[in-house]
Each structure stands twice: as C-alpha cells, then as structure tokens.
C-alpha positions in Angstrom: -8.1 -35.6 26.9 -6.4 -35.3 24.1 -3.8 -32.9 23.9 -2.7 -31.0 20.6 1.3 -29.6 19.9 1.9 -26.6 18.3 4.9 -26.7 15.8 6.0 -23.5 14.9 7.2 -22.8 11.8 10.1 -19.5 10.4 8.3 -18.0 7.2 11.2 -16.5 5.3 10.3 -13.3 3.6 11.8 -12.1 0.1 12.2 -8.3 0.8 11.3 -7.0 -2.6 13.4 -4.3 -3.9 12.9 -0.9 -4.9 13.1 0.2 -8.2 12.2 3.3 -10.7 8.6 3.2 -10.3 7.4 0.7 -7.5 7.7 2.6 -4.5 4.0 2.0 -4.1 3.6 -1.2 -3.8 7.7 -1.6 -2.4 6.7 1.2 0.4 3.2 -1.9 1.2 5.3 -4.8 0.7 7.8 -4.1 3.1 5.5 -2.0 6.1 3.7 -6.0 5.6 7.4 -8.2 5.8 8.2 -5.2 8.5 5.0 -6.5 11.0 5.7 -10.0 10.2 9.2 -9.6 11.6 7.9 -7.5 14.3 10.4 -4.8 13.4 7.8 -2.3 12.0 7.2 -0.8 15.6 11.0 1.0 14.5 9.7 2.7 11.4 6.0 3.8 13.1 6.4 3.8 16.7 3.2 2.7 18.6 4.0 5.3 21.1 6.2 8.0 19.8 7.8 9.3 23.1 9.2 5.6 24.1 12.3 4.4 22.3 12.1 1.9 19.8 15.0 -1.0 21.6 18.7 -1.2 19.4 18.2 -4.6 18.5 14.3 -3.7 16.7 15.9 -0.5 14.9 18.7 -2.3 13.8 17.0 -5.4 12.4 14.8 -3.1 11.1 17.1 -1.1 9.3 19.2 -4.3 8.5 15.1 -5.3 6.0 15.3 -1.6 4.5 18.5 -1.9 3.5 18.1 -5.9 2.2 15.4 -3.2 -0.1 17.3 -0.8 -1.4 20.3 -1.0 -4.2 23.5 -0.1 -3.6 23.7 3.3 -4.8 20.6 4.4 -3.1 22.2 2.7 0.0 25.3 5.1 -0.3 23.3 8.2 0.6 21.3 6.4 3.9 24.7 6.2 4.7 24.5 8.7 7.2 20.4 7.5 8.7 21.6 6.3 12.2 18.0 5.2 12.6 15.3 2.7 10.8 12.6 6.3 10.9 15.4 8.1 9.2 16.1 5.7 6.8 12.7 4.6 5.9 11.4 9.0 5.5 15.0 9.5 3.5 13.5 6.7 0.9 9.6 8.2 0.6 11.2 11.5 0.4 13.3 10.3 -2.5 11.0 8.2 -4.0 7.4 10.9 -3.8 9.2 14.0 -3.5 8.8 17.1 -2.1 4.9 18.3 -1.3 4.1 20.5 -4.5 5.9 17.3 -6.3 3.5 14.4 -4.9 0.5 17.0 -5.1 1.5 17.5 -8.7 1.5 13.8 -8.7 -1.7 13.0 -7.5 -3.2 15.7 -9.8 -1.8 14.4 -12.5 -3.7 10.4 -11.3 -7.0 12.1 -10.3 -7.4 13.5 -13.8 -6.1 10.2 -15.1 -9.0 8.4 -13.4 -11.6 10.9 -14.6 -11.0 10.1 -18.1 -10.5 6.8 -17.6 -13.3 5.0 -19.0 -14.3 1.0 -19.7 -15.0 -0.1 -23.5 -17.6 -2.0 -24.7 -15.0 -4.5 -26.3 -13.3 -4.5 -21.8 -13.4 -6.7 -19.7 -15.0 -6.1 -17.1 -12.1 -7.2 -14.0 -9.2 -6.1 -17.1 -11.6 -2.4 -16.4 -10.6 -3.1 -12.8 -7.1 -3.5 -12.5 -6.6 -0.4 -14.2 -9.6 1.2 -11.9 -7.9 -0.3 -8.9 -3.6 0.3 -9.9 -4.9 4.6 -9.8 -6.7 4.3 -6.9 -3.8 2.4 -4.8 -1.0 5.0 -5.7 -4.2 8.5 -5.3 -4.1 6.0 -1.3 -0.4 6.0 -1.4 0.5 9.7 -1.5 -2.5 10.0 1.7 -5.3 11.1 -0.9 -8.4 9.8 0.1 -11.1 8.3 -2.4 -14.5 7.2 -1.1 -15.2 3.0 -2.6 -18.6 5.3 -2.9 -16.7 7.0 -5.4 -14.7 5.0 -6.9 -17.5 2.7 -7.5 -18.6 5.4 -10.2 -16.8 5.4 -12.1 -18.4 1.5 -13.4 -19.9 1.5 -16.0 -24.6 1.9 -15.5 -24.4 -2.2 -16.1 -22.8 -3.2 -13.0 -23.7 -0.6 -10.5 -27.3 -2.5 -9.6 -29.2 -2.2 -6.3 -32.0 -4.3 -6.9 -33.6 -4.3 -3.3 -36.8 -3.4 -2.2 -37.4 -4.2 1.8 -34.9 -4.9 4.6 -37.1 -8.7 4.5 -36.1 -9.5 0.6 -32.3 -8.4 0.7 -31.3 -11.2 0.1 -31.6 -10.0 -4.2 -28.9 -6.7 -3.4 -26.6 -7.3 -5.6 -23.5 -4.1 -5.2 -20.9 -4.4 -7.4 -17.4 -2.6 -5.4 -13.8 -3.1 -6.2 
C-alpha cells in the first residue's frame, strides 16, 4: 500500500496599502488575506458573545496596520482591538450613513445612464458594469443579477431554450 506525503507550504501574502479611492478593493483583499491567515474572526467573530483570543486579535491588528498609511495609523492608535480599528477605517473611508447613501445614489445613477456604444467591446463594457456593481454592493446595497443583465444590449441577452430536453441550446449571458 502506497502512502502519500503532504508537504506543508507557507504562502506569503503582501497586504495592499490603503490609498485614496481604493477602499472597496482594499477591504475585499484584506478580508480574504486575513481569512487565509485565520485572523478575520477578530474583525467579524463567528460568535459575538465569545471573546477573541488576544494573539489572534493582535495578529489581525498587525495585518490592518500593514495596509494603512502612517497618517491613518496615527488616528487609530487609541483603538485597542482589530474590530475597533477595522470599523474606524470603514467609517473614515465610507463616511457616515448619509454620505454613504449619497454615494450609492450617485453610483446607481451612473449605472442607469451607462450604455454600450456600437463600437465598444463587450468585455470593456462588462468591466465598467461590474466595477459599478462591485462598488454599489460594497456600500451594502443589493442588486440582483437579473437586473444587471438587463443592462446588456438585447443582442447579448439570448435565451433560446424550447423545452427541458433541448436545454443544451440554452444561451444566457451573465456577468
């Protein structure tokens, strides 16, 4: 009987740096990186009643500090936990609810007015569309995929399935 050996490896993740206008991307990457390192639980505990281990919290706080510029770091020095620091960055970058709602309205208006020109490639248009949707969703707003697909020109919204037996003819474009 042959046994296989499992080789453990370490992946070094370079945390992104917070800059003007990149909070949405940064927060998505930071969450994933911190999950990969097993410390995201300090920011978003599975059980809010259970206290986060101090080592986990300090590792998460260190990860957050790696991704912020020095001027922002100085405003976080009084934050004692990773969750407090993460929430403070969130408020700093996304603003109060009123500003957040205004930003969502602006992005939705931009989404509504977006249209694909005759010379534009589908890939380029899809990238613009996905960028808007990602930013809207990052602000906590939900947008259904079916609504997004309606923004595609009619020639790309194909559905030609006559019966369940002919389902191999089904063509649906999604983002």
